C-alpha positions in Angstrom: -29.5 13.8 7.0 -30.2 9.8 5.6 -31.1 7.5 8.1 -29.3 4.4 7.4 -30.0 0.5 8.3 -27.7 -2.3 7.9 -28.3 -6.0 6.9 -25.9 -8.4 8.5 -23.0 -7.6 10.8 -20.1 -9.2 9.2 -16.4 -8.4 8.8 -17.6 -5.8 5.8 -20.3 -4.3 7.8 -17.8 -3.5 10.6 -14.7 -2.5 8.7 -16.1 -0.8 5.5 -20.0 0.1 5.6 -19.9 1.4 9.2 -17.0 3.7 8.7 -17.5 4.5 5.3 -21.3 6.5 6.4 -19.4 7.7 9.4 -17.2 9.3 7.5 -19.9 11.8 6.2 -21.6 12.0 9.9 -23.6 15.4 8.3 -25.3 13.0 6.1 -25.8 9.7 7.4 -27.2 8.5 10.9 -26.8 4.6 11.1 -29.9 4.2 13.1 -30.0 0.2 13.3 -28.0 -3.2 12.2 -29.4 -6.7 12.0 -28.1 -10.3 11.8 -30.2 -13.4 12.4 -26.9 -14.0 14.8 -27.9 -11.8 17.9 -24.7 -11.7 19.2 -23.0 -10.3 16.1 -26.0 -7.8 16.0 -25.3 -6.8 19.7 -21.6 -6.8 19.6 -21.7 -4.6 16.1 -24.2 -2.2 18.1 -22.3 -1.6 21.1 -18.7 -1.1 19.0 -20.0 1.6 17.2 -22.2 2.9 19.5 -25.6 2.2 17.1 -28.8 2.6 19.6 -30.8 -0.1 18.2 -30.2 -3.8 17.0 -32.5 -6.9 15.1 -32.3 -10.5 14.6 -35.1 -10.0 12.0 -34.4 -7.7 9.0 -37.8 -7.0 7.9 -39.0 -6.2 11.6 -36.1 -3.4 11.3 -37.0 -2.0 8.5 -40.9 -1.7 9.5 -39.5 -0.2 12.3 -37.1 2.2 11.3 -38.0 2.9 7.9 -34.3 3.8 6.6 -33.6 6.0 3.6 -30.7 3.7 2.9 -30.1 0.4 3.5 -26.8 -1.8 2.9 -27.0 -5.2 2.0 -24.1 -7.4 3.7 -25.3 -10.6 3.7 -24.0 -13.6 2.2 -24.0 -13.7 -1.7 -26.8 -15.8 -2.6 -29.3 -13.8 -0.1 -28.3 -10.3 -2.1 -31.3 -10.4 -4.2 -33.7 -11.6 -1.7 -32.9 -9.0 0.8 -32.3 -6.0 -1.7 -36.0 -6.7 -2.7 -37.2 -6.6 1.1 -35.1 -3.3 0.9 -36.5 -1.6 -2.0 -40.2 -2.8 -1.1 -39.7 -1.0 1.9 -38.9 2.4 0.4 -35.3 2.4 0.8 -32.2 3.3 -1.5 -30.1 0.1 -1.5 -26.1 0.0 -1.5 -25.7 -3.9 -2.0 -22.4 -5.3 -1.6 -20.9 -7.3 -4.2 -21.6 -9.0 -6.6 -25.1 -7.8 -6.6 -26.5 -10.2 -8.6 -25.4 -13.9 -10.4 -27.7 -13.9 -13.4 -28.1 -11.3 -16.0 -32.2 -12.3 -15.2 -31.8 -11.5 -11.3 -29.8 -8.4 -12.1 -32.6 -7.1 -14.7 -35.2 -7.8 -11.9 -33.8 -6.0 -9.0 -32.9 -2.8 -11.1 -36.6 -3.3 -12.3 -37.7 -2.7 -8.8 -36.0 0.1 -7.7 -36.8 1.6 -11.4 -40.7 1.3 -10.3 -40.0 2.3 -6.4 -38.1 5.4 -7.6 -35.2 4.1 -5.9 -31.4 4.0 -6.0 -30.0 0.7 -6.4 -26.1 0.6 -6.3 -23.6 -2.4 -6.3 -20.8 -2.1 -3.7 -17.8 -2.3 -6.4 -15.4 -0.9 -4.4 -12.2 -1.5 -6.6 -12.4 0.4 -9.4 -11.0 3.4 -7.0 -7.4 2.7 -6.5 -5.5 6.1 -7.8 -3.8 3.9 -10.9 -7.4 3.0 -11.9 -8.9 6.2 -11.5 -5.9 7.8 -13.6 -6.1 4.8 -16.2 -10.0 6.0 -16.8 -9.4 9.6 -16.8 -6.7 8.8 -19.6 -9.1 6.6 -21.2 -12.0 9.3 -21.1 -9.8 11.9 -22.4 -9.1 10.1 -25.6 -5.4 8.5 -25.0 -6.9 5.1 -26.0 -9.2 4.2 -29.0 -11.2 0.9 -28.8 -9.5 -1.7 -26.5 -9.4 -4.9 -28.5 -7.5 -6.9 -25.7 -7.2 -7.2 -22.0 -5.8 -9.0 -19.0 -6.8 -9.3 -15.6 -5.1 -11.2 -12.7 -6.0 -11.2 -9.3 -3.8 -13.6 -7.0 -3.3 -14.3 -3.5 -0.7 -16.5 -2.5 -2.5 -18.2 0.6 -5.8 -16.1 1.1 -8.9 -18.5 1.3 -11.6 -16.2 3.4 -11.9 -18.7 6.6 -14.1 -16.3 8.7 -17.4 -16.8 7.2 -18.8 -19.0 4.5 -17.2 -18.0 1.4 -16.0 -21.4 0.7 -19.7 -22.7 0.9 -21.3 -23.1 -2.6 -25.1 -22.8 -1.7 -24.4 -19.6 0.6 -21.6 -17.8 -1.5 -22.7 -19.0 -5.2 -19.2 -19.5 -6.3 -15.3 -19.1 -5.0 -12.6 -17.1 -5.9 -14.0 -15.5 -8.9 -17.1 -14.6 -7.7 -15.3 -13.3 -4.6 -12.3 -11.3 -5.8 -12.4 -11.9 -9.4 -15.9 -9.7 -9.8 -13.6 -6.6 -8.4 -11.2 -7.3 -11.6 -14.2 -7.8 -13.8 -16.2 -5.0 -12.6 -13.2 -2.6 -13.2 -12.3 -4.2 -16.6 -15.8 -4.0 -17.8 -16.0 0.6 -16.6 -12.2 1.0 -18.3 -13.4 -0.5 -21.3 -16.6 1.4 -21.5 -19.1 -1.1 -21.0 -18.7 -3.2 -24.1 -21.6 -5.7 -23.8 -20.2 -9.7 -22.9 -20.7 -12.1 -25.8 -19.2 -15.2 -24.6 -16.9 -17.2 -22.0 -14.8 -19.6 -21.9 -14.0 -20.4 -18.2 -12.3 -23.2 -15.9 -12.3 -23.9 -11.9 -10.3 -25.5 -10.0 -9.6 -26.2 -6.3 -5.9 -27.3 -5.0 -5.4 -25.5 -1.7 -8.6 -25.7 0.7 -6.0 -26.9 3.6 -3.8 -24.3 3.5 -4.5 -21.2 5.4 -3.2 -17.6 5.4 -3.8 -14.5 7.3 -6.9 -12.8 8.0 -5.1 -9.7 6.2 -4.3 -12.2 3.1 -7.6 -13.1 2.5 -9.6 -9.6 2.3 -10.1 -8.9 6.0 -7.7 -5.8 5.5 -7.9 -4.4 9.0 -6.8 -7.5 10.6 -9.7 -8.0 12.8 -12.9 -10.2 12.3 -15.6 -10.5 15.2 -17.6 -13.7 16.0 -15.7 -15.4 13.5 -17.3 -18.6 12.2 -15.2 -22.0 12.8 -13.7 -23.0 9.3 -13.8 -26.3 8.1 -11.9 -27.2 4.7 -14.1 -30.4 4.3 -17.0 -27.8 3.8 -15.4 -26.0 0.8 -17.2 -26.9 -2.4 -15.9 -23.8 -4.4 -13.0 -22.9 -6.6 -9.6 -21.8 -5.3 -8.5 -21.0 -9.0 -10.5 -19.9 -12.3 -9.3 -18.7 -15.5 -10.4 -18.5 -18.8 -11.3 -16.2 -21.7 -14.2 -13.4 -22.1 -15.3 -12.3 -25.4 -17.1 -9.0 -26.0 -20.0 -7.8 -28.8 -17.4 -5.6 -29.9 -14.7 -8.2 -30.8 -12.7 -7.1 -27.6 -10.6 -10.2 -25.9 -9.8 -10.5 -22.3 -8.0 -13.5 -20.4 -7.9 -13.7 -16.7 -6.8 -15.5 -14.2 -8.0 -15.8 -10.2 -6.8 -17.6 -6.9 -7.4 -17.2 -3.2 -4.4 -19.4 -3.1 -1.8 -20.2 -5.7 2.1 -21.1 -5.6 2.1 -17.3 -8.2 3.3 -13.9 -7.4 0.8 -11.9 -5.7 -1.3 -9.7 -8.5 -4.2 -7.3 -8.7 -3.2 -6.5 -12.3 -4.8 -4.9 -15.8 -3.6 -4.6 -18.9 -5.5 -2.9 -22.0 -4.3 -2.6 -25.3 -6.1 -0.5 -28.4 -4.2 0.7 -31.5 -3.3 4.1 -30.1 -1.8 2.9 -26.8 -1.5 0.1 -24.1 -2.1 0.3 -20.4 -0.6 -1.7 -17.7 -1.8 -1.2 -14.1 -0.8 -1.2 -11.1 2.7 0.4 -12.5 0.4 3.2 -14.0 2.7 2.6 -17.3 1.7 3.7 -20.8 3.4 2.1 -24.0 2.7 3.5 -27.9 4.5 3.3 -30.8 7.8 1.3 -30.9 9.7 2.5 -27.9 7.4 5.2 -26.4 6.5 5.1 -22.9 5.1 7.6 -20.0 3.5 7.1 -16.7 -0.1 8.3 -15.9 -0.8 11.1 -13.7 -2.3 9.6 -10.4 -3.6 11.6 -7.7 -3.3 10.2 -3.8 -5.9 8.7 -2.3 -7.9 11.3 0.4 -9.1 8.2 2.5 -6.9 6.6 4.9 -8.1 3.3 5.5 -8.0 -0.1 3.7 -11.5 0.1 2.7 -11.3 3.1 0.9 -13.4 2.5 -2.0 -16.1 2.2 0.3 -15.6 6.2 1.3 -15.6 7.0 -2.5 -18.8 4.8 -2.8 -20.8 6.4 0.4 -19.8 10.3 -0.9 -21.0 9.3 -4.3 -24.2 8.0 -2.6 -24.9 11.3 -0.4 -24.6 13.3 -3.5 -26.8 11.4 -5.8 -29.5 11.2 -3.1 -29.0 15.2 -2.8 -29.5 15.3 -6.6 -26.0 16.5 -7.2 -24.7 13.5 -8.9 -25.2 10.9 -11.3 -24.4 7.2 -10.0 -20.7 6.2 -10.3 -21.5 2.6 -10.8 -24.7 2.0 -13.2 -27.0 -0.4 -13.5 -25.8 -1.5 -17.0 -22.4 -2.0 -15.7 -23.9 -4.2 -12.9 -26.4 -6.1 -15.1 -23.3 -6.9 -17.3 -21.2 -8.3 -14.7 -23.7 -10.3 -13.7 -24.2 -11.6 -17.2 -20.4 -12.5 -17.4 -20.7 -14.4 -13.7 -23.6 -16.7 -15.2 -21.9 -17.3 -18.3 -18.6 -18.2 -16.6 -20.0 -20.8 -14.0 -22.0 -22.4 -16.7 -19.2 -22.9 -18.8 -16.9 -24.0 -16.1 -19.5 -26.8 -15.5 -20.4 -27.4 -19.0 -16.7 -27.6 -20.2 -17.4 -25.4 -23.0 -17.4 -21.6 -24.1 -21.0 -20.3 -23.6 -22.4 -17.7 -25.0 -24.9 -15.2 -23.9 
């Protein structure tokens, strides 16, 4: 049995991390939660029947001595709390994105390695049936080297309004770092983790006062507790991002990401090689002049909007028991961090930036 503590008690803790650990009660026991907002910590503990709560994360780590820590704090504090948890001898599952620079990601994984602990980024959107099927198809030789791709993650009206996603000094970015990073991770994973070479990126802000539903902005269960009031005048991050990625193997990928845009909703990935091309989420495979077939998908075993966290918790318990390798690797996560760093630097400078 692995003792779990969770740092921060926002939507993702209540709707995803706690249910994921509870999915495997023989392996995980949630001992305590912490949040600097005492009401959030107290209410989360009471809601889920967790015995203890804290307002100081380090005090929790010192007293509880957990085997596993979920770091669910706002983005800009991921590094601080991940290093804190590692220094207290815990394995760490950190919400995405793990880091915003390549150097920070390397530092975090280096500390985990020195301490003999597992550090894994919670990139939970690899695990849709279509993406899992595409990965099997690619790994079984259905595609040779991918030379072009497209990713699109578009919400009609989905600016998160319950936390601090819209404040740069806390979230380190907007739509690209919030929902675009999921598409980026899935893309890099499907492509076999080619190293990023350069990024050309653009950020825009067009719809900060146009608010949609909770579900439409990522609170997939439709519930947010202890909601922070949203002030659109605080918003200083992008609601739209687009650009081009260039990889060391010469592959190119175009992308667009939007929290809010007058376009069709999209969560699309297209990959092209000489042998075949894949379109997701349709699951279509294209080849030759008129060849076409469907990927063979399997039904998701978890009946929850945050099913990706279930896959990760399942893998986590198996890794800690020595039965599996991490499903999300340090090298993939470092590559994602490098893209984020290059993207925001490119958008700031108004030109392509190389690693």
